[in-house]
PyMOL Python script that loads the backbone (N, CA, C, O; Angstrom):
from pymol import cmd

cmd.read_pdbstr("""\
ATOM      1  N   UNK A   1       0.051 -39.675  44.443  1.00  0.00           N
ATOM      2  CA  UNK A   1       1.188 -39.005  43.849  1.00  0.00           C
ATOM      3  C   UNK A   1       1.015 -38.851  42.344  1.00  0.00           C
ATOM      4  O   UNK A   1       1.308 -37.789  41.794  1.00  0.00           O
ATOM      5  N   UNK A   2       0.539 -39.904  41.666  1.00  0.00           N
ATOM      6  CA  UNK A   2       0.340 -39.816  40.214  1.00  0.00           C
ATOM      7  C   UNK A   2      -0.782 -38.853  39.870  1.00  0.00           C
ATOM      8  O   UNK A   2      -0.745 -38.206  38.823  1.00  0.00           O
ATOM      9  N   UNK A   3      -1.783 -38.750  40.741  1.00  0.00           N
ATOM     10  CA  UNK A   3      -2.862 -37.784  40.501  1.00  0.00           C
ATOM     11  C   UNK A   3      -2.325 -36.359  40.537  1.00  0.00           C
ATOM     12  O   UNK A   3      -2.716 -35.517  39.728  1.00  0.00           O
ATOM     13  N   UNK A   4      -1.432 -36.100  41.474  1.00  0.00           N
ATOM     14  CA  UNK A   4      -0.838 -34.767  41.588  1.00  0.00           C
ATOM     15  C   UNK A   4      -0.005 -34.452  40.352  1.00  0.00           C
ATOM     16  O   UNK A   4      -0.064 -33.333  39.844  1.00  0.00           O
ATOM     17  N   UNK A   5       0.758 -35.399  39.865  1.00  0.00           N
ATOM     18  CA  UNK A   5       1.587 -35.210  38.671  1.00  0.00           C
ATOM     19  C   UNK A   5       0.691 -34.990  37.450  1.00  0.00           C
ATOM     20  O   UNK A   5       0.961 -34.116  36.626  1.00  0.00           O
ATOM     21  N   UNK A   6      -0.366 -35.781  37.338  1.00  0.00           N
ATOM     22  CA  UNK A   6      -1.289 -35.633  36.205  1.00  0.00           C
ATOM     23  C   UNK A   6      -1.971 -34.274  36.244  1.00  0.00           C
ATOM     24  O   UNK A   6      -2.112 -33.616  35.213  1.00  0.00           O
ATOM     25  N   UNK A   7      -2.397 -33.852  37.437  1.00  0.00           N
ATOM     26  CA  UNK A   7      -3.028 -32.538  37.563  1.00  0.00           C
ATOM     27  C   UNK A   7      -2.048 -31.416  37.219  1.00  0.00           C
ATOM     28  O   UNK A   7      -2.419 -30.438  36.571  1.00  0.00           O
ATOM     29  N   UNK A   8      -0.814 -31.560  37.649  1.00  0.00           N
ATOM     30  CA  UNK A   8       0.207 -30.569  37.349  1.00  0.00           C
ATOM     31  C   UNK A   8       0.444 -30.478  35.845  1.00  0.00           C
ATOM     32  O   UNK A   8       0.555 -29.387  35.287  1.00  0.00           O
ATOM     33  N   UNK A   9       0.519 -31.637  35.197  1.00  0.00           N
ATOM     34  CA  UNK A   9       0.711 -31.672  33.745  1.00  0.00           C
ATOM     35  C   UNK A   9      -0.493 -31.038  33.042  1.00  0.00           C
ATOM     36  O   UNK A   9      -0.322 -30.276  32.090  1.00  0.00           O
ATOM     37  N   UNK A  10      -1.703 -31.347  33.502  1.00  0.00           N
ATOM     38  CA  UNK A  10      -2.903 -30.750  32.901  1.00  0.00           C
ATOM     39  C   UNK A  10      -2.911 -29.235  33.062  1.00  0.00           C
ATOM     40  O   UNK A  10      -3.283 -28.518  32.133  1.00  0.00           O
ATOM     41  N   UNK A  11      -2.508 -28.744  34.220  1.00  0.00           N
ATOM     42  CA  UNK A  11      -2.454 -27.294  34.446  1.00  0.00           C
ATOM     43  C   UNK A  11      -1.455 -26.639  33.496  1.00  0.00           C
ATOM     44  O   UNK A  11      -1.730 -25.577  32.939  1.00  0.00           O
ATOM     45  N   UNK A  12      -0.299 -27.268  33.311  1.00  0.00           N
ATOM     46  CA  UNK A  12       0.696 -26.728  32.377  1.00  0.00           C
ATOM     47  C   UNK A  12       0.158 -26.748  30.949  1.00  0.00           C
ATOM     48  O   UNK A  12       0.351 -25.791  30.199  1.00  0.00           O
ATOM     49  N   UNK A  13      -0.500 -27.812  30.578  1.00  0.00           N
ATOM     50  CA  UNK A  13      -1.071 -27.897  29.227  1.00  0.00           C
ATOM     51  C   UNK A  13      -2.131 -26.824  29.014  1.00  0.00           C
ATOM     52  O   UNK A  13      -2.213 -26.239  27.934  1.00  0.00           O
ATOM     53  N   UNK A  14      -2.950 -26.561  30.043  1.00  0.00           N
ATOM     54  CA  UNK A  14      -3.971 -25.509  29.935  1.00  0.00           C
ATOM     55  C   UNK A  14      -3.314 -24.141  29.757  1.00  0.00           C
ATOM     56  O   UNK A  14      -3.782 -23.320  28.968  1.00  0.00           O
ATOM     57  N   UNK A  15      -2.230 -23.900  30.492  1.00  0.00           N
ATOM     58  CA  UNK A  15      -1.512 -22.624  30.339  1.00  0.00           C
ATOM     59  C   UNK A  15      -0.918 -22.509  28.941  1.00  0.00           C
ATOM     60  O   UNK A  15      -0.997 -21.456  28.309  1.00  0.00           O
ATOM     61  N   UNK A  16      -0.322 -23.603  28.462  1.00  0.00           N
ATOM     62  CA  UNK A  16       0.230 -23.590  27.104  1.00  0.00           C
ATOM     63  C   UNK A  16      -0.861 -23.315  26.073  1.00  0.00           C
ATOM     64  O   UNK A  16      -0.657 -22.557  25.125  1.00  0.00           O
ATOM     65  N   UNK A  17      -2.023 -23.941  26.271  1.00  0.00           N
ATOM     66  CA  UNK A  17      -3.133 -23.752  25.342  1.00  0.00           C
ATOM     67  C   UNK A  17      -3.614 -22.305  25.371  1.00  0.00           C
ATOM     68  O   UNK A  17      -3.889 -21.727  24.320  1.00  0.00           O
ATOM     69  N   UNK A  18      -3.719 -21.716  26.554  1.00  0.00           N
ATOM     70  CA  UNK A  18      -4.127 -20.319  26.682  1.00  0.00           C
ATOM     71  C   UNK A  18      -3.114 -19.410  25.991  1.00  0.00           C
ATOM     72  O   UNK A  18      -3.484 -18.490  25.262  1.00  0.00           O
ATOM     73  N   UNK A  19      -1.837 -19.678  26.229  1.00  0.00           N
ATOM     74  CA  UNK A  19      -0.794 -18.889  25.571  1.00  0.00           C
ATOM     75  C   UNK A  19      -0.860 -19.022  24.065  1.00  0.00           C
ATOM     76  O   UNK A  19      -0.689 -18.039  23.343  1.00  0.00           O
ATOM     77  N   UNK A  20      -1.107 -20.229  23.585  1.00  0.00           N
ATOM     78  CA  UNK A  20      -1.211 -20.455  22.139  1.00  0.00           C
ATOM     79  C   UNK A  20      -2.411 -19.713  21.559  1.00  0.00           C
ATOM     80  O   UNK A  20      -2.325 -19.167  20.459  1.00  0.00           O
ATOM     81  N   UNK A  21      -3.510 -19.686  22.274  1.00  0.00           N
ATOM     82  CA  UNK A  21      -4.693 -18.956  21.808  1.00  0.00           C
ATOM     83  C   UNK A  21      -4.403 -17.458  21.727  1.00  0.00           C
ATOM     84  O   UNK A  21      -4.839 -16.793  20.787  1.00  0.00           O
ATOM     85  N   UNK A  22      -3.674 -16.928  22.701  1.00  0.00           N
ATOM     86  CA  UNK A  22      -3.294 -15.511  22.659  1.00  0.00           C
ATOM     87  C   UNK A  22      -2.398 -15.216  21.458  1.00  0.00           C
ATOM     88  O   UNK A  22      -2.562 -14.204  20.777  1.00  0.00           O
ATOM     89  N   UNK A  23      -1.462 -16.107  21.216  1.00  0.00           N
ATOM     90  CA  UNK A  23      -0.570 -15.945  20.067  1.00  0.00           C
ATOM     91  C   UNK A  23      -1.377 -15.987  18.766  1.00  0.00           C
ATOM     92  O   UNK A  23      -1.142 -15.177  17.869  1.00  0.00           O
ATOM     93  N   UNK A  24      -2.317 -16.915  18.657  1.00  0.00           N
ATOM     94  CA  UNK A  24      -3.144 -17.018  17.447  1.00  0.00           C
ATOM     95  C   UNK A  24      -3.981 -15.771  17.241  1.00  0.00           C
ATOM     96  O   UNK A  24      -4.139 -15.314  16.109  1.00  0.00           O
ATOM     97  N   UNK A  25      -4.525 -15.205  18.325  1.00  0.00           N
ATOM     98  CA  UNK A  25      -5.316 -13.975  18.210  1.00  0.00           C
ATOM     99  C   UNK A  25      -4.451 -12.818  17.716  1.00  0.00           C
ATOM    100  O   UNK A  25      -4.854 -12.063  16.831  1.00  0.00           O
ATOM    101  N   UNK A  26      -3.268 -12.690  18.292  1.00  0.00           N
ATOM    102  CA  UNK A  26      -2.352 -11.620  17.872  1.00  0.00           C
ATOM    103  C   UNK A  26      -1.928 -11.806  16.420  1.00  0.00           C
ATOM    104  O   UNK A  26      -1.833 -10.834  15.671  1.00  0.00           O
ATOM    105  N   UNK A  27      -1.673 -13.043  16.022  1.00  0.00           N
ATOM    106  CA  UNK A  27      -1.279 -13.318  14.645  1.00  0.00           C
ATOM    107  C   UNK A  27      -2.403 -12.950  13.680  1.00  0.00           C
ATOM    108  O   UNK A  27      -2.147 -12.367  12.626  1.00  0.00           O
ATOM    109  N   UNK A  28      -3.639 -13.283  14.028  1.00  0.00           N
ATOM    110  CA  UNK A  28      -4.782 -12.913  13.188  1.00  0.00           C
ATOM    111  C   UNK A  28      -4.886 -11.393  13.057  1.00  0.00           C
ATOM    112  O   UNK A  28      -5.147 -10.870  11.974  1.00  0.00           O
ATOM    113  N   UNK A  29      -4.679 -10.695  14.170  1.00  0.00           N
ATOM    114  CA  UNK A  29      -4.730  -9.231  14.144  1.00  0.00           C
ATOM    115  C   UNK A  29      -3.628  -8.665  13.248  1.00  0.00           C
ATOM    116  O   UNK A  29      -3.876  -7.745  12.468  1.00  0.00           O
ATOM    117  N   UNK A  30      -2.428  -9.204  13.354  1.00  0.00           N
ATOM    118  CA  UNK A  30      -1.322  -8.739  12.520  1.00  0.00           C
ATOM    119  C   UNK A  30      -1.568  -9.019  11.045  1.00  0.00           C
ATOM    120  O   UNK A  30      -1.213  -8.212  10.186  1.00  0.00           O
ATOM    121  N   UNK A  31      -2.177 -10.164  10.753  1.00  0.00           N
ATOM    122  CA  UNK A  31      -2.505 -10.490   9.360  1.00  0.00           C
ATOM    123  C   UNK A  31      -3.513  -9.489   8.809  1.00  0.00           C
ATOM    124  O   UNK A  31      -3.373  -9.022   7.678  1.00  0.00           O
ATOM    125  N   UNK A  32      -4.531  -9.157   9.605  1.00  0.00           N
ATOM    126  CA  UNK A  32      -5.527  -8.161   9.163  1.00  0.00           C
ATOM    127  C   UNK A  32      -4.879  -6.800   8.947  1.00  0.00           C
ATOM    128  O   UNK A  32      -5.151  -6.128   7.952  1.00  0.00           O
ATOM    129  N   UNK A  33      -4.031  -6.398   9.871  1.00  0.00           N
ATOM    130  CA  UNK A  33      -3.384  -5.097   9.753  1.00  0.00           C
ATOM    131  C   UNK A  33      -2.452  -5.049   8.541  1.00  0.00           C
ATOM    132  O   UNK A  33      -2.392  -4.038   7.842  1.00  0.00           O
ATOM    133  N   UNK A  34      -1.731  -6.132   8.294  1.00  0.00           N
ATOM    134  CA  UNK A  34      -0.851  -6.199   7.128  1.00  0.00           C
ATOM    135  C   UNK A  34      -1.661  -6.121   5.841  1.00  0.00           C
ATOM    136  O   UNK A  34      -1.257  -5.458   4.886  1.00  0.00           O
ATOM    137  N   UNK A  35      -2.795  -6.794   5.820  1.00  0.00           N
ATOM    138  CA  UNK A  35      -3.663  -6.736   4.631  1.00  0.00           C
ATOM    139  C   UNK A  35      -4.150  -5.313   4.401  1.00  0.00           C
ATOM    140  O   UNK A  35      -4.193  -4.848   3.263  1.00  0.00           O
ATOM    141  N   UNK A  36      -4.513  -4.624   5.465  1.00  0.00           N
ATOM    142  CA  UNK A  36      -4.947  -3.227   5.335  1.00  0.00           C
ATOM    143  C   UNK A  36      -3.820  -2.346   4.804  1.00  0.00           C
ATOM    144  O   UNK A  36      -4.048  -1.479   3.960  1.00  0.00           O
ATOM    145  N   UNK A  37      -2.607  -2.569   5.299  1.00  0.00           N
ATOM    146  CA  UNK A  37      -1.466  -1.796   4.809  1.00  0.00           C
ATOM    147  C   UNK A  37      -1.204  -2.069   3.331  1.00  0.00           C
ATOM    148  O   UNK A  37      -0.912  -1.148   2.568  1.00  0.00           O
ATOM    149  N   UNK A  38      -1.306  -3.323   2.932  1.00  0.00           N
ATOM    150  CA  UNK A  38      -1.091  -3.669   1.521  1.00  0.00           C
ATOM    151  C   UNK A  38      -2.156  -3.034   0.637  1.00  0.00           C
ATOM    152  O   UNK A  38      -1.854  -2.560  -0.458  1.00  0.00           O
ATOM    153  N   UNK A  39      -3.395  -3.023   1.105  1.00  0.00           N
ATOM    154  CA  UNK A  39      -4.467  -2.386   0.332  1.00  0.00           C
ATOM    155  C   UNK A  39      -4.220  -0.888   0.218  1.00  0.00           C
ATOM    156  O   UNK A  39      -4.428  -0.303  -0.845  1.00  0.00           O
ATOM    157  N   UNK A  40      -3.780  -0.269   1.300  1.00  0.00           N
ATOM    158  CA  UNK A  40      -3.475   1.158   1.264  1.00  0.00           C
ATOM    159  C   UNK A  40      -2.325   1.462   0.328  1.00  0.00           C
ATOM    160  O   UNK A  40      -2.357   2.449  -0.407  1.00  0.00           O
ATOM    161  N   UNK A  41      -1.314   0.618   0.352  1.00  0.00           N
ATOM    162  CA  UNK A  41      -0.173   0.804  -0.539  1.00  0.00           C
ATOM    163  C   UNK A  41      -0.603   0.673  -2.002  1.00  0.00           C
ATOM    164  O   UNK A  41      -0.165   1.447  -2.853  1.00  0.00           O
ATOM    165  N   UNK A  42      -1.449  -0.298  -2.285  1.00  0.00           N
ATOM    166  CA  UNK A  42      -1.947  -0.465  -3.656  1.00  0.00           C
ATOM    167  C   UNK A  42      -2.727   0.760  -4.096  1.00  0.00           C
ATOM    168  O   UNK A  42      -2.632   1.181  -5.249  1.00  0.00           O
ATOM    169  N   UNK A  43      -3.496   1.332  -3.184  1.00  0.00           N
ATOM    170  CA  UNK A  43      -4.265   2.540  -3.499  1.00  0.00           C
ATOM    171  C   UNK A  43      -3.333   3.714  -3.814  1.00  0.00           C
ATOM    172  O   UNK A  43      -3.573   4.473  -4.754  1.00  0.00           O
ATOM    173  N   UNK A  44      -2.271   3.853  -3.019  1.00  0.00           N
ATOM    174  CA  UNK A  44      -1.300   4.932  -3.259  1.00  0.00           C
ATOM    175  C   UNK A  44      -0.618   4.743  -4.611  1.00  0.00           C
ATOM    176  O   UNK A  44      -0.442   5.700  -5.365  1.00  0.00           O
ATOM    177  N   UNK A  45      -0.237   3.509  -4.911  1.00  0.00           N
ATOM    178  CA  UNK A  45       0.423   3.231  -6.194  1.00  0.00           C
ATOM    179  C   UNK A  45      -0.517   3.546  -7.353  1.00  0.00           C
ATOM    180  O   UNK A  45      -0.098   4.112  -8.362  1.00  0.00           O
ATOM    181  N   UNK A  46      -1.782   3.178  -7.206  1.00  0.00           N
ATOM    182  CA  UNK A  46      -2.758   3.477  -8.256  1.00  0.00           C
ATOM    183  C   UNK A  46      -2.921   4.984  -8.420  1.00  0.00           C
ATOM    184  O   UNK A  46      -2.999   5.488  -9.540  1.00  0.00           O
ATOM    185  N   UNK A  47      -2.971   5.700  -7.302  1.00  0.00           N
ATOM    186  CA  UNK A  47      -3.106   7.154  -7.354  1.00  0.00           C
ATOM    187  C   UNK A  47      -1.895   7.780  -8.041  1.00  0.00           C
ATOM    188  O   UNK A  47      -2.041   8.705  -8.840  1.00  0.00           O
ATOM    189  N   UNK A  48      -0.703   7.279  -7.730  1.00  0.00           N
ATOM    190  CA  UNK A  48       0.498   7.787  -8.392  1.00  0.00           C
ATOM    191  C   UNK A  48       0.455   7.540  -9.894  1.00  0.00           C
ATOM    192  O   UNK A  48       0.911   8.375 -10.676  1.00  0.00           O
ATOM    193  N   UNK A  49      -0.086   6.406 -10.297  1.00  0.00           N
ATOM    194  CA  UNK A  49      -0.239   6.123 -11.729  1.00  0.00           C
ATOM    195  C   UNK A  49      -1.167   7.122 -12.399  1.00  0.00           C
ATOM    196  O   UNK A  49      -0.899   7.584 -13.508  1.00  0.00           O
ATOM    197  N   UNK A  50      -2.264   7.454 -11.718  1.00  0.00           N
ATOM    198  CA  UNK A  50      -3.190   8.443 -12.274  1.00  0.00           C
ATOM    199  C   UNK A  50      -2.522   9.824 -12.369  1.00  0.00           C
ATOM    200  O   UNK A  50      -2.719  10.552 -13.341  1.00  0.00           O
ATOM    201  N   UNK A  51      -1.736  10.167 -11.353  1.00  0.00           N
ATOM    202  CA  UNK A  51      -1.027  11.450 -11.400  1.00  0.00           C
ATOM    203  C   UNK A  51      -0.020  11.481 -12.539  1.00  0.00           C
ATOM    204  O   UNK A  51       0.124  12.507 -13.205  1.00  0.00           O
ATOM    205  N   UNK A  52       0.675  10.383 -12.774  1.00  0.00           N
ATOM    206  CA  UNK A  52       1.642  10.323 -13.875  1.00  0.00           C
ATOM    207  C   UNK A  52       0.937  10.459 -15.218  1.00  0.00           C
ATOM    208  O   UNK A  52       1.448  11.114 -16.126  1.00  0.00           O
ATOM    209  N   UNK A  53      -0.233   9.842 -15.347  1.00  0.00           N
ATOM    210  CA  UNK A  53      -0.995   9.954 -16.591  1.00  0.00           C
ATOM    211  C   UNK A  53      -1.472  11.392 -16.807  1.00  0.00           C
ATOM    212  O   UNK A  53      -1.432  11.903 -17.926  1.00  0.00           O
ATOM    213  N   UNK A  54      -1.920  12.035 -15.741  1.00  0.00           N
ATOM    214  CA  UNK A  54      -2.363  13.429 -15.853  1.00  0.00           C
ATOM    215  C   UNK A  54      -1.190  14.328 -16.212  1.00  0.00           C
ATOM    216  O   UNK A  54      -1.338  15.249 -17.016  1.00  0.00           O
ATOM    217  N   UNK A  55      -0.023  14.072 -15.624  1.00  0.00           N
ATOM    218  CA  UNK A  55       1.166  14.853 -15.928  1.00  0.00           C
ATOM    219  C   UNK A  55       1.557  14.691 -17.396  1.00  0.00           C
ATOM    220  O   UNK A  55       1.907  15.666 -18.061  1.00  0.00           O
ATOM    221  N   UNK A  56       1.497  13.454 -17.898  1.00  0.00           N
ATOM    222  CA  UNK A  56       1.831  13.210 -19.305  1.00  0.00           C
ATOM    223  C   UNK A  56       0.847  13.926 -20.220  1.00  0.00           C
ATOM    224  O   UNK A  56       1.244  14.478 -21.246  1.00  0.00           O
ATOM    225  N   UNK A  57      -0.422  13.922 -19.861  1.00  0.00           N
ATOM    226  CA  UNK A  57      -1.434  14.614 -20.659  1.00  0.00           C
ATOM    227  C   UNK A  57      -1.175  16.119 -20.683  1.00  0.00           C
ATOM    228  O   UNK A  57      -1.292  16.751 -21.733  1.00  0.00           O
ATOM    229  N   UNK A  58      -0.829  16.689 -19.544  1.00  0.00           N
ATOM    230  CA  UNK A  58      -0.531  18.119 -19.495  1.00  0.00           C
ATOM    231  C   UNK A  58       0.724  18.450 -20.289  1.00  0.00           C
ATOM    232  O   UNK A  58       0.796  19.504 -20.921  1.00  0.00           O
ATOM    233  N   UNK A  59       1.706  17.569 -20.265  1.00  0.00           N
ATOM    234  CA  UNK A  59       2.922  17.795 -21.024  1.00  0.00           C
ATOM    235  C   UNK A  59       2.641  17.767 -22.525  1.00  0.00           C
ATOM    236  O   UNK A  59       3.204  18.560 -23.280  1.00  0.00           O
ATOM    237  N   UNK A  60       1.767  16.851 -22.956  1.00  0.00           N
ATOM    238  CA  UNK A  60       1.378  16.822 -24.372  1.00  0.00           C
ATOM    239  C   UNK A  60       0.680  18.120 -24.774  1.00  0.00           C
ATOM    240  O   UNK A  60       0.947  18.671 -25.842  1.00  0.00           O
ATOM    241  N   UNK A  61      -0.204  18.598 -23.923  1.00  0.00           N
ATOM    242  CA  UNK A  61      -0.909  19.851 -24.214  1.00  0.00           C
ATOM    243  C   UNK A  61       0.084  21.009 -24.300  1.00  0.00           C
ATOM    244  O   UNK A  61      -0.011  21.844 -25.199  1.00  0.00           O
ATOM    245  N   UNK A  62       1.039  21.059 -23.364  1.00  0.00           N
ATOM    246  CA  UNK A  62       2.040  22.129 -23.382  1.00  0.00           C
ATOM    247  C   UNK A  62       2.892  22.050 -24.641  1.00  0.00           C
ATOM    248  O   UNK A  62       3.212  23.078 -25.238  1.00  0.00           O
ATOM    249  N   UNK A  63       3.260  20.840 -25.049  1.00  0.00           N
ATOM    250  CA  UNK A  63       4.035  20.679 -26.280  1.00  0.00           C
ATOM    251  C   UNK A  63       3.246  21.176 -27.486  1.00  0.00           C
ATOM    252  O   UNK A  63       3.808  21.796 -28.389  1.00  0.00           O
ATOM    253  N   UNK A  64       1.939  20.901 -27.499  1.00  0.00           N
ATOM    254  CA  UNK A  64       1.094  21.380 -28.595  1.00  0.00           C
ATOM    255  C   UNK A  64       1.032  22.902 -28.626  1.00  0.00           C
ATOM    256  O   UNK A  64       1.080  23.509 -29.695  1.00  0.00           O
ATOM    257  N   UNK A  65       0.925  23.517 -27.447  1.00  0.00           N
ATOM    258  CA  UNK A  65       0.905  24.985 -27.387  1.00  0.00           C
ATOM    259  C   UNK A  65       2.228  25.568 -27.858  1.00  0.00           C
ATOM    260  O   UNK A  65       2.254  26.586 -28.550  1.00  0.00           O
ATOM    261  N   UNK A  66       3.328  24.921 -27.483  1.00  0.00           N
ATOM    262  CA  UNK A  66       4.640  25.401 -27.929  1.00  0.00           C
ATOM    263  C   UNK A  66       4.768  25.314 -29.450  1.00  0.00           C
ATOM    264  O   UNK A  66       5.300  26.226 -30.084  1.00  0.00           O
ATOM    265  N   UNK A  67       4.288  24.234 -30.024  1.00  0.00           N
ATOM    266  CA  UNK A  67       4.364  24.085 -31.492  1.00  0.00           C
ATOM    267  C   UNK A  67       3.513  25.154 -32.170  1.00  0.00           C
ATOM    268  O   UNK A  67       3.942  25.754 -33.155  1.00  0.00           O
ATOM    269  N   UNK A  68       2.307  25.396 -31.649  1.00  0.00           N
ATOM    270  CA  UNK A  68       1.454  26.445 -32.234  1.00  0.00           C
ATOM    271  C   UNK A  68       2.094  27.814 -32.108  1.00  0.00           C
ATOM    272  O   UNK A  68       2.049  28.610 -33.046  1.00  0.00           O
ATOM    273  N   UNK A  69       2.697  28.099 -30.945  1.00  0.00           N
ATOM    274  CA  UNK A  69       3.344  29.391 -30.727  1.00  0.00           C
ATOM    275  C   UNK A  69       4.512  29.580 -31.688  1.00  0.00           C
ATOM    276  O   UNK A  69       4.699  30.671 -32.226  1.00  0.00           O
ATOM    277  N   UNK A  70       5.291  28.537 -31.905  1.00  0.00           N
ATOM    278  CA  UNK A  70       6.409  28.633 -32.850  1.00  0.00           C
ATOM    279  C   UNK A  70       5.916  28.899 -34.265  1.00  0.00           C
ATOM    280  O   UNK A  70       6.505  29.702 -34.989  1.00  0.00           O
ATOM    281  N   UNK A  71       4.824  28.221 -34.668  1.00  0.00           N
ATOM    282  CA  UNK A  71       4.250  28.463 -35.991  1.00  0.00           C
ATOM    283  C   UNK A  71       3.776  29.909 -36.126  1.00  0.00           C
ATOM    284  O   UNK A  71       4.014  30.549 -37.151  1.00  0.00           O
ATOM    285  N   UNK A  72       3.112  30.421 -35.101  1.00  0.00           N
ATOM    286  CA  UNK A  72       2.617  31.807 -35.130  1.00  0.00           C
ATOM    287  C   UNK A  72       3.787  32.771 -35.216  1.00  0.00           C
ATOM    288  O   UNK A  72       3.747  33.727 -35.989  1.00  0.00           O
ATOM    289  N   UNK A  73       4.831  32.531 -34.430  1.00  0.00           N
ATOM    290  CA  UNK A  73       5.998  33.416 -34.468  1.00  0.00           C
ATOM    291  C   UNK A  73       6.664  33.396 -35.840  1.00  0.00           C
ATOM    292  O   UNK A  73       7.117  34.433 -36.324  1.00  0.00           O
ATOM    293  N   UNK A  74       6.726  32.220 -36.472  1.00  0.00           N
ATOM    294  CA  UNK A  74       7.324  32.130 -37.818  1.00  0.00           C
ATOM    295  C   UNK A  74       6.487  32.910 -38.817  1.00  0.00           C
ATOM    296  O   UNK A  74       7.026  33.644 -39.645  1.00  0.00           O
ATOM    297  N   UNK A  75       5.155  32.752 -38.742  1.00  0.00           N
ATOM    298  CA  UNK A  75       4.293  33.459 -39.675  1.00  0.00           C
ATOM    299  C   UNK A  75       4.399  34.966 -39.507  1.00  0.00           C
ATOM    300  O   UNK A  75       4.390  35.707 -40.491  1.00  0.00           O
ATOM    301  N   UNK A  76       4.496  35.409 -38.295  1.00  0.00           N
ATOM    302  CA  UNK A  76       4.589  36.849 -38.018  1.00  0.00           C
ATOM    303  C   UNK A  76       6.020  37.347 -38.090  1.00  0.00           C
ATOM    304  O   UNK A  76       6.295  38.530 -37.886  1.00  0.00           O
ATOM    305  N   UNK A  77       6.937  36.414 -38.388  1.00  0.00           N
ATOM    306  CA  UNK A  77       8.366  36.729 -38.481  1.00  0.00           C
ATOM    307  C   UNK A  77       8.855  37.387 -37.203  1.00  0.00           C
ATOM    308  O   UNK A  77       9.552  38.401 -37.238  1.00  0.00           O
ATOM    309  N   UNK A  78       8.473  36.782 -36.044  1.00  0.00           N
ATOM    310  CA  UNK A  78       8.895  37.318 -34.749  1.00  0.00           C
ATOM    311  C   UNK A  78      10.112  36.598 -34.197  1.00  0.00           C
ATOM    312  O   UNK A  78      10.684  37.022 -33.193  1.00  0.00           O
ATOM    313  N   UNK A  79      10.515  35.508 -34.846  1.00  0.00           N
ATOM    314  CA  UNK A  79      11.669  34.780 -34.338  1.00  0.00           C
ATOM    315  C   UNK A  79      12.940  35.487 -34.731  1.00  0.00           C
ATOM    316  O   UNK A  79      13.016  36.106 -35.793  1.00  0.00           O
ATOM    317  N   UNK A  80      13.925  35.398 -33.889  1.00  0.00           N
ATOM    318  CA  UNK A  80      15.181  36.101 -34.194  1.00  0.00           C
ATOM    319  C   UNK A  80      16.238  35.130 -34.649  1.00  0.00           C
ATOM    320  O   UNK A  80      17.361  35.535 -34.950  1.00  0.00           O
TER     321      UNK A  80
END
""", "prot")
cmd.dss("prot")
cmd.show_as("cartoon", "prot")
cmd.util.cbc("prot")
cmd.orient("prot")
């Protein structure tokens, strides 16, 4: 009788261990996927920073052109 109980307990422990191994595998996979998502998000944020810098540079250039155009219009007395 005790052998049967011990075997039953061992079988349950083996099932628990198998289930725990499956959970650990899934958790490892989720950790890898989360890391990939975080890396992708960091890349997008970096790209947005580069776009903002390019936009600021273009705005400075446009402001310079506007200042030159205003000076030319003043010299030619084209402003009203």
